[in-house]
C-alpha positions as CSV (number, residue, x, y, z in Angstrom):
1,M,-22.2,-13.9,-8.0
2,S,-20.4,-12.3,-11.0
3,C,-20.9,-13.6,-14.5
4,Y,-19.0,-11.4,-16.9
5,L,-19.9,-12.9,-20.2
6,Q,-23.4,-13.3,-21.6
7,P,-24.5,-16.1,-24.0
8,T,-24.9,-13.6,-26.8
9,Q,-21.2,-12.7,-26.4
10,Y,-19.7,-16.2,-26.4
11,Q,-18.9,-16.4,-30.2
12,T,-17.6,-12.8,-30.3
13,Y,-14.9,-13.8,-27.8
14,G,-14.1,-17.1,-29.3
15,L,-16.2,-19.5,-27.2
16,A,-18.6,-22.2,-28.6
17,P,-22.2,-21.2,-28.3
18,D,-23.0,-24.3,-26.3
19,V,-20.7,-23.4,-23.4
20,T,-22.6,-23.7,-20.2
21,S,-23.0,-20.8,-17.7
22,D,-21.1,-22.6,-15.0
23,W,-17.9,-22.2,-17.0
24,I,-18.5,-18.5,-17.1
25,T,-19.4,-18.2,-13.5
26,A,-16.3,-20.1,-12.4
27,A,-14.0,-18.0,-14.7
28,S,-15.6,-14.8,-13.3
29,S,-14.9,-16.0,-9.8
30,I,-11.3,-16.6,-10.6
31,I,-11.1,-13.0,-12.0
32,D,-12.5,-11.6,-8.8
33,A,-10.0,-13.6,-6.7
34,H,-7.1,-12.5,-8.9
35,C,-8.2,-8.8,-8.7
36,R,-8.6,-9.2,-4.9
37,R,-12.1,-7.8,-4.8
38,T,-15.7,-8.9,-4.4
39,S,-16.6,-8.0,-8.0
40,L,-15.6,-5.8,-10.9
41,N,-19.2,-4.5,-11.0
42,P,-20.0,-1.5,-8.9
43,T,-19.7,-2.7,-5.3
44,Q,-19.7,-1.0,-1.9
45,Y,-16.6,-1.3,0.2
46,T,-15.6,-0.1,3.7
47,E,-11.9,0.5,4.5
48,R,-10.1,1.7,7.6
49,L,-6.9,3.4,6.6
50,R,-4.0,5.0,8.4
51,M,-3.0,8.5,7.2
52,V,0.4,9.0,5.7
53,E,2.5,10.6,8.5
54,G,3.2,14.2,7.9
55,S,0.3,14.6,5.4
56,Q,-3.4,14.4,5.3
57,T,-3.7,11.7,2.6
58,A,-4.8,8.1,2.4
59,R,-5.3,5.8,-0.6
60,L,-8.2,3.5,-1.3
61,S,-7.7,-0.1,-2.5
62,H,-10.3,-0.5,-5.1
63,L,-10.7,1.4,-8.3
64,P,-12.2,3.1,-10.2
65,L,-14.4,5.1,-7.9
66,V,-18.0,5.3,-9.2
67,A,-21.3,6.9,-8.1
68,V,-24.3,4.7,-8.3
69,A,-27.5,6.5,-9.1
70,P,-29.2,8.4,-7.6
71,A,-26.0,9.2,-5.7
72,T,-23.7,11.8,-7.2
73,S,-20.6,10.9,-5.2
74,P,-18.7,7.5,-4.8
75,F,-18.6,8.1,-1.0
76,V,-21.4,6.7,1.2
77,S,-19.8,7.9,4.5
78,I,-16.4,9.1,5.8
79,Q,-15.3,9.2,9.4
80,A,-11.9,10.2,10.9
81,R,-10.2,10.2,14.2
82,Y,-7.0,10.9,16.0
83,A,-6.0,7.3,17.1
84,K,-3.2,6.3,19.3
85,P,0.0,6.8,17.4
86,R,1.9,3.7,16.1
87,R,5.4,2.9,17.3
88,G,7.8,5.2,15.5
89,Q,5.3,7.9,14.7
90,T,6.1,11.4,15.8
91,V,4.0,12.7,18.7
92,Y,4.2,16.4,19.7
93,P,3.6,16.9,23.5
94,L,1.5,20.1,23.0
95,Q,-0.6,18.4,20.4
96,E,-1.2,15.4,22.6
97,E,-2.2,17.6,25.5
98,I,-4.8,19.4,23.4
99,L,-6.2,16.2,22.0
100,W,-6.6,14.7,25.5
101,A,-8.1,17.9,26.9
102,F,-10.9,17.8,24.3
103,S,-11.3,14.0,24.6
104,L,-10.5,13.5,20.9
105,P,-8.2,10.4,21.0
106,G,-10.2,7.4,19.7
107,A,-13.4,9.3,18.9
108,W,-14.7,9.0,15.4
109,T,-16.0,12.2,13.7
110,A,-18.1,12.3,10.6
111,V,-16.4,14.1,7.8
112,D,-18.4,15.9,5.1
113,P,-17.4,14.1,1.8
114,T,-17.5,17.4,-0.1
115,T,-14.6,18.6,2.0
116,V,-12.4,15.7,0.9
117,D,-10.5,16.0,-2.3
118,F,-9.8,12.8,-4.2
119,V,-8.0,11.7,-7.3
120,P,-10.2,9.2,-9.2
121,D,-7.3,7.6,-11.1
122,T,-5.3,6.7,-8.0
123,G,-7.9,6.6,-5.2
124,E,-5.9,9.1,-3.2
125,L,-7.9,11.1,-0.6
126,V,-6.8,14.5,0.8
127,F,-8.5,15.4,4.1
128,P,-8.9,18.7,5.8
129,L,-7.6,19.4,9.3
130,N,-10.1,18.8,12.2
131,I,-11.9,21.6,14.0
132,L,-8.8,22.2,16.2
133,G,-6.6,22.6,13.2
134,L,-4.9,19.3,14.0
135,P,-4.4,16.3,11.6
136,Y,-6.4,13.0,11.8
137,N,-4.3,9.8,11.6
138,E,-7.0,7.2,10.8
139,V,-10.1,7.2,8.6
140,A,-12.9,4.9,7.8
141,V,-14.4,5.3,4.3
142,T,-17.4,3.6,2.8
143,Y,-17.5,4.0,-0.9
144,T,-18.5,2.5,-4.2
145,A,-16.0,1.2,-6.8
146,G,-16.3,-0.8,-10.0
147,L,-17.1,-0.6,-13.6
148,A,-20.6,0.4,-14.8
149,T,-19.7,-1.1,-18.2
150,L,-17.2,-3.9,-18.5
151,P,-14.5,-3.2,-21.1
152,S,-13.5,-5.7,-23.7
153,A,-10.3,-6.6,-21.8
154,I,-12.2,-8.1,-19.0
155,L,-14.5,-10.0,-21.3
156,C,-11.5,-11.3,-23.2
157,A,-9.9,-12.4,-19.9
158,C,-13.0,-14.3,-18.9
159,A,-13.2,-16.1,-22.3
160,Q,-9.4,-16.9,-22.1
161,I,-9.8,-18.5,-18.7
162,V,-12.6,-20.7,-20.0
163,K,-10.4,-21.7,-23.0
164,N,-7.4,-22.4,-20.7
165,A,-9.6,-24.5,-18.4
166,Q,-11.1,-26.5,-21.3
167,A,-7.6,-27.2,-22.5
168,T,-6.2,-28.2,-19.1
169,P,-5.9,-32.0,-18.4
170,G,-8.2,-32.9,-15.6
171,L,-10.6,-30.1,-16.5
172,N,-11.4,-30.9,-20.1
173,V,-14.3,-33.2,-19.3
174,K,-18.0,-33.2,-20.0
175,S,-19.8,-32.0,-16.9
176,S,-23.2,-30.5,-16.1
177,K,-21.5,-28.3,-13.5
178,I,-17.9,-27.2,-13.1
179,D,-16.6,-27.1,-9.5
180,T,-15.3,-23.6,-8.8
181,L,-12.9,-24.9,-6.2
182,Q,-11.4,-27.3,-8.8
183,L,-10.8,-24.3,-11.1
184,Q,-9.3,-22.4,-8.2
185,Y,-6.9,-25.3,-7.7
186,F,-5.7,-24.8,-11.3
187,A,-5.8,-21.0,-11.1
188,G,-2.0,-20.7,-11.6
189,A,-2.3,-22.3,-15.0
190,L,-5.6,-20.7,-16.0
191,V,-4.5,-17.1,-15.2
192,D,-1.7,-17.0,-17.7
193,P,0.5,-14.0,-18.6
194,T,-2.1,-12.9,-21.2
195,V,-4.9,-12.9,-18.7
196,E,-2.7,-11.1,-16.1
197,A,-1.9,-8.4,-18.6
198,L,-5.6,-7.9,-19.4
199,L,-6.7,-7.7,-15.8
200,Q,-3.7,-5.7,-14.5
201,P,-5.5,-2.2,-14.4
202,W,-8.2,-3.6,-12.0
203,V,-6.1,-5.5,-9.5
204,S,-6.7,-3.9,-6.1
205,M,-3.6,-2.3,-4.5
206,R,-4.1,-4.0,-1.2
207,M,-6.5,-6.4,0.6
208,G,-9.5,-4.5,1.9
């Protein structure tokens, strides 16, 4: 479970030194939920994505991409296939005949990550054509994304959520343990515009 502020940082970010860890854990959980991800720390994700029709690109949900030592690439594995086209997608008869002849439809093929170009800032992936010179239309990517070092903006957001919770009627009570579900109930008030602005760069683009 994420815990974005350490006791030695409480006073730096405007919290009382006697704040209990359950406040920080609950606030960190709210941050993860708002950002639609498991954690802002480096975490492994697997996504199945449809290619943009007419191109060989797909976009990952969670940023920034990061390699966890001893790995030198954020990608753990990449697979691709020519799946059944969706309604409205263009299908060329000759292409379909070639794919069926070689039993390619629906079969996953491992893709060498070094052949895939990617843009770290946007999470866009650019894939090569398959061995027949034909495009894939679905990919499965296992990768690592997150922040090796948390920036001050996230620490400020965590502290602000705790302050908002302590100032919210019904939550401003002495307790040995704060119920995370209770804080989630008040999340609309706790994640105020200031917190939203602080977290905006790390909100995932889609659920994944």
